[in-house]
C-alpha positions in Angstrom: 7.3 4.9 -17.0 6.3 1.3 -17.9 5.2 -1.3 -15.4 3.9 -4.9 -15.6 0.6 -6.1 -14.2 1.5 -9.0 -11.9 -1.7 -10.1 -10.2 -4.9 -9.2 -8.4 -4.4 -8.0 -4.8 -6.0 -10.5 -2.5 -5.7 -12.7 0.6 -5.9 -16.4 1.3 -9.5 -16.7 0.4 -10.4 -13.3 -1.2 -9.6 -11.4 -4.3 -9.9 -7.7 -4.8 -10.9 -7.5 -8.5 -10.4 -3.7 -8.7 -6.9 -3.7 -7.2 -3.8 -4.9 -9.0 -0.2 -5.4 -8.1 2.2 -3.7 -10.5 5.9 -4.1 -10.9 7.5 -0.8 -12.2 10.6 -1.3 -14.3 12.7 1.3 -12.5 11.6 0.6 -8.9 13.6 -2.0 -7.0 13.2 -0.9 -3.4 10.4 0.2 -1.1 11.7 3.8 -1.0 11.7 4.1 -4.8 8.1 2.6 -5.0 6.9 5.2 -2.4 7.7 8.0 -4.8 5.1 6.6 -7.2 2.2 7.0 -4.7 -0.7 9.1 -6.1 0.3 8.8 -9.7 -2.0 7.5 -12.4 -1.7 4.2 -14.1 -3.2 3.7 -17.5 -3.9 0.3 -19.3 -4.8 0.3 -23.0 -7.2 -2.5 -24.2 -6.5 -4.3 -27.5 -9.3 -2.2 -28.9 -7.7 1.1 -27.9 -9.8 2.0 -24.9 -7.9 3.4 -21.9 -8.6 2.4 -18.4 -7.1 4.5 -15.6 -6.4 3.9 -12.0 -4.3 5.4 -9.2 -1.3 4.0 -7.3 -2.4 3.8 -3.7 0.3 1.9 -1.7 3.6 0.0 -1.7 3.4 -3.8 -1.9 6.3 -5.6 -0.2 10.0 -4.6 -0.1 10.9 -5.2 -3.7 9.4 -2.1 -5.3 6.0 -3.4 -6.3 2.9 -1.1 -5.9 -0.8 -1.5 -5.6 -3.1 0.3 -8.1 -6.8 0.7 -7.6 -9.1 1.0 -10.7 -12.7 2.1 -10.6 -14.2 -1.0 -12.2 -11.1 -3.2 -12.4 -9.2 -4.6 -15.4 -10.1 -7.8 -17.3 -8.2 -10.9 -16.7 -6.4 -10.6 -20.0 -4.5 -7.7 -18.6 -2.4 -9.9 -16.3 1.2 -10.0 -17.5 0.8 -7.1 -19.8 2.4 -3.6 -19.9 0.8 -0.6 -18.2 1.9 3.0 -18.3 2.5 5.1 -15.2 1.9 8.8 -15.9 
């Protein structure tokens, strides 16, 4: 399943650089997003390296999820496609 990297997860004055908000293409409700918990998310760099993370929780009521990566993704990943395995 494909998803889009929306933004870093953060608060008013903080930013979690290893956690990202993802918008899966087939998930439109909170219940559909809850089915994705525990799955792996994989982003491929332009050079071909694969960075993997895990979907940890639901974000909001519109089907978005939060994925945690070990070291985080680069800023150029924002707005790009990511694969949910």
